[in-house]
C-alpha positions as CSV (number, residue, x, y, z in Angstrom):
1,M,102.5,91.2,128.6
2,S,101.5,94.8,128.0
3,I,102.7,98.4,127.9
4,E,101.1,100.5,130.7
5,L,101.3,104.3,131.3
6,K,100.1,105.2,134.7
7,D,99.4,108.9,135.5
8,V,102.4,109.8,133.4
9,A,103.7,113.4,133.1
10,F,106.7,114.5,131.2
11,A,108.5,117.9,130.8
12,Y,111.8,118.9,129.3
13,D,111.8,121.7,131.8
14,E,109.4,122.9,134.5
15,A,108.1,125.7,132.3
16,S,107.2,123.5,129.3
17,P,105.1,120.4,130.3
18,V,104.6,118.1,127.4
19,L,102.4,115.4,128.9
20,S,100.1,115.3,131.9
21,G,97.9,112.6,133.5
22,L,98.5,110.1,130.7
23,N,96.9,106.7,131.3
24,M,96.8,103.9,128.7
25,S,97.4,100.2,128.3
26,I,98.4,98.4,125.1
27,A,98.1,94.6,124.9
28,P,100.1,92.2,122.8
29,G,98.9,91.9,119.2
30,E,97.0,95.2,119.3
31,R,97.2,97.6,116.4
32,V,97.1,101.1,117.9
33,A,97.4,104.4,116.0
34,I,98.3,107.5,118.0
35,V,97.2,110.6,116.1
36,G,97.1,114.4,116.6
37,Q,98.9,117.4,115.2
38,N,102.5,118.3,115.7
39,G,103.1,119.2,119.4
40,A,100.3,117.0,120.7
41,G,102.7,114.8,122.6
42,K,102.6,111.7,120.3
43,T,106.4,111.2,119.8
44,T,107.1,111.9,123.5
45,T,104.5,109.2,124.4
46,V,106.0,106.5,122.2
47,K,109.6,107.3,123.3
48,L,108.4,106.8,126.9
49,M,107.1,103.4,125.9
50,N,110.5,102.1,124.9
51,G,112.6,103.9,127.5
52,L,114.2,106.5,125.2
53,L,112.6,109.0,127.6
54,K,111.8,108.5,131.3
55,P,108.6,110.1,132.8
56,T,108.9,113.2,135.0
57,S,106.3,111.6,137.2
58,G,104.1,108.5,137.1
59,S,105.3,105.2,135.8
60,V,105.7,103.3,132.5
61,L,105.6,99.5,132.8
62,V,106.6,97.1,130.0
63,N,105.5,93.5,130.7
64,G,105.2,94.5,134.4
65,T,108.7,96.0,134.7
66,D,109.2,99.8,135.2
67,T,111.2,101.2,132.3
68,S,113.3,103.2,134.8
69,K,114.8,99.9,135.8
70,M,115.7,98.7,132.3
71,T,118.6,99.7,130.0
72,N,117.9,101.1,126.6
73,A,119.6,98.0,125.1
74,K,117.2,95.7,127.0
75,M,114.2,97.8,126.1
76,A,115.1,97.7,122.4
77,Q,114.7,93.9,122.5
78,T,111.2,94.2,123.9
79,V,109.8,97.4,122.4
80,A,111.4,98.2,119.0
81,Y,111.3,101.7,117.6
82,V,111.6,102.6,113.9
83,F,112.3,106.2,113.3
84,Q,110.6,108.3,110.6
85,N,113.9,108.9,108.9
86,P,115.8,105.6,108.4
87,D,119.1,107.5,108.0
88,D,118.8,108.1,111.8
89,Q,119.0,104.3,112.3
90,L,121.2,102.7,109.7
91,F,125.0,102.7,110.1
92,Q,126.5,99.6,108.6
93,S,128.1,99.3,105.1
94,D,125.7,96.6,103.8
95,V,122.2,95.5,104.6
96,Y,123.1,92.1,105.8
97,S,125.6,93.5,108.3
98,E,122.8,95.9,109.5
99,L,120.5,93.0,110.2
100,A,123.3,90.9,111.8
101,Y,124.5,93.6,114.1
102,I,122.4,92.7,117.2
103,P,123.0,89.0,116.8
104,K,126.7,89.6,116.6
105,Y,126.7,92.0,119.5
106,L,124.7,89.5,121.7
107,K,126.7,86.5,120.4
108,W,123.8,84.5,119.1
109,G,124.4,81.1,117.6
110,K,124.7,80.8,113.7
111,Q,121.5,78.8,113.3
112,D,119.4,81.1,115.5
113,T,120.8,84.2,113.7
114,E,120.1,82.9,110.2
115,Q,116.5,81.9,111.2
116,R,115.8,85.3,112.6
117,L,117.4,87.2,109.7
118,E,115.4,85.1,107.2
119,R,112.2,85.9,109.0
120,A,112.9,89.7,109.0
121,I,114.0,89.7,105.3
122,S,111.0,87.7,104.2
123,M,108.6,89.9,106.2
124,T,109.9,93.2,104.8
125,G,110.6,92.2,101.2
126,I,114.2,93.3,101.2
127,R,115.9,90.1,99.9
128,P,117.1,91.7,96.6
129,F,119.1,94.3,98.6
130,V,120.9,92.4,101.3
131,D,124.3,92.9,99.7
132,D,123.8,96.6,99.0
133,N,124.9,99.6,101.0
134,P,121.9,101.1,102.8
135,A,123.1,104.6,101.9
136,D,122.6,103.8,98.2
137,L,119.1,102.5,98.5
138,P,115.9,104.4,97.7
139,F,114.2,106.0,100.8
140,A,111.3,103.4,100.8
141,I,113.7,100.5,100.8
142,K,115.8,102.1,103.6
143,K,112.6,102.2,105.6
144,F,112.1,98.5,105.3
145,V,115.7,97.8,106.1
146,A,115.3,99.8,109.3
147,I,112.1,97.8,110.2
148,A,113.8,94.5,109.4
149,A,116.8,95.4,111.7
150,V,114.5,95.9,114.7
151,L,112.5,92.8,113.9
152,V,115.5,90.5,114.2
153,P,115.1,90.2,118.0
154,R,111.9,88.6,119.2
155,V,110.2,91.8,120.3
156,D,106.8,92.1,121.8
157,F,105.9,95.5,120.4
158,V,107.0,97.6,117.4
159,I,106.6,101.4,117.2
160,L,106.5,102.8,113.7
161,D,107.0,106.6,113.2
162,E,105.1,107.8,110.1
163,P,105.6,104.5,108.3
164,T,103.7,105.4,105.1
165,A,105.7,108.5,104.4
166,G,107.6,108.1,101.1
167,L,106.0,104.7,100.2
168,D,104.4,104.0,96.8
169,G,101.6,101.6,96.2
170,R,103.9,98.6,96.2
171,G,105.5,99.7,99.5
172,L,102.1,100.1,101.1
173,E,101.2,96.5,100.1
174,I,104.4,95.2,101.7
175,L,103.7,97.3,104.8
176,Q,100.2,95.9,105.1
177,R,101.3,92.3,104.7
178,M,104.0,92.9,107.3
179,L,101.4,94.3,109.7
180,D,99.2,91.2,109.2
181,R,102.2,88.9,109.8
182,L,103.1,90.8,113.0
183,H,99.5,90.5,114.2
184,E,99.5,86.7,113.5
185,D,102.7,86.4,115.6
186,G,101.1,88.3,118.5
187,I,103.3,91.3,118.2
188,G,101.7,94.7,119.1
189,V,102.1,97.5,116.6
190,I,101.9,101.2,117.6
191,T,102.1,103.9,115.0
192,I,102.2,107.7,115.1
193,T,101.0,109.0,111.8
194,H,99.2,111.8,110.0
195,D,97.9,109.3,107.4
196,M,94.2,108.9,108.4
197,R,93.5,106.5,105.5
198,F,96.2,104.2,106.8
199,V,94.7,104.5,110.3
200,A,91.2,103.6,109.1
201,D,92.4,100.7,106.9
202,S,95.0,99.1,109.2
203,F,94.3,99.8,112.9
204,D,91.8,98.6,115.3
205,R,92.3,101.3,117.9
206,V,92.9,105.0,117.7
207,I,94.2,107.2,120.5
208,A,93.7,110.9,119.6
209,M,95.9,113.4,121.5
210,A,96.0,117.2,121.9
211,H,97.8,119.4,124.4
212,G,99.6,116.4,125.9
213,K,96.4,114.6,126.9
214,I,94.3,111.9,125.4
215,Q,91.1,113.3,123.9
216,A,89.6,110.0,122.7
217,D,90.5,106.3,122.7
218,G,88.4,103.9,120.7
219,T,87.9,102.2,117.3
220,P,88.5,104.3,114.1
221,G,84.8,104.4,113.6
222,E,84.2,105.8,117.1
223,V,86.9,108.4,117.0
224,F,86.3,109.6,113.5
225,A,82.6,110.0,114.2
226,R,83.3,112.6,116.9
227,D,83.4,116.2,115.6
228,D,84.5,117.6,118.9
229,V,87.6,115.3,119.0
230,L,88.5,116.0,115.4
231,A,88.3,119.8,116.0
232,E,90.3,119.6,119.3
233,C,93.0,117.5,117.7
234,R,92.8,119.3,114.3
235,L,92.3,116.1,112.4
236,Q,90.4,115.3,109.2
237,R,88.4,112.3,108.6
238,P,89.7,109.8,105.9
239,T,88.5,110.7,102.4
240,A,86.0,107.8,102.3
241,A,84.5,108.9,105.6
242,R,84.1,112.5,104.4
243,I,82.4,111.2,101.2
244,A,80.0,109.0,103.2
245,R,79.0,112.0,105.3
246,E,78.4,114.2,102.3
247,L,76.2,111.5,100.8
248,G,74.3,111.1,104.1
249,L,75.4,107.6,104.6
250,G,76.7,107.9,108.1
251,N,80.2,107.2,109.5
252,H,81.5,104.6,107.1
253,L,85.3,104.4,106.7
254,G,85.8,102.2,103.7
255,I,84.7,102.2,100.0
256,E,83.1,98.8,100.3
257,E,81.1,99.9,103.3
258,I,80.0,103.0,101.4
259,A,79.0,100.9,98.4
260,A,76.9,98.6,100.6
261,A,75.2,101.5,102.3
262,M,74.3,103.1,98.9
263,I,72.8,99.8,97.7
264,A,70.9,99.5,101.0
265,K,69.6,103.0,100.7
266,K,68.1,102.5,97.2
């Protein structure tokens, strides 16, 4: 199982190419952050991964099948997409109905439905809100409802668009635990985000984009160490990494790493 982009190009019209010569492969269970400034091609790239967009040329394969041969409904059960704004996704009058929509549409059995809903509710911490109208919930809770809804099917990959936006410390803790659970279950997570601390703390691989092309693909330590890539993609290092550099401690990304480096330097 994998997501593969092979020499992919995309343009909304001939005069405005968005992506060109894009090649990447994402394996099950990987945590991949796609970063870059607005207009870099990040959102277009992930929408190609789940079939919301089709490439102008090249091919996108999900588990070996070309996305051009799959319906959007089928794709959503393999590569789930959670929009940045949950209001673009939620449409039922209560949270439980939101989660049960796909099982009802696909006519799943009661036991299977209940098991899958329980898993999604537990993973996202939304149990106190299952009887509430999503429209009445705080923005952060709406986000977790939207995530829970796409996790009800047994997807292979989840795409999260700016997942930390609007979350407080408690929300970030729930998000981190959810990412750990998805990793344990072998589900790949792809995020597009401007939150570099989140990238450094939670992702094993970073794909930096600019001008519709990949500028770097490696671990957070490798990508954030490259001044040329950061300049081209107009990215800043996470705060901890900037402090480490200012103290002459190298390319450390975490506070614990910096503390250990300071002790070793004495």
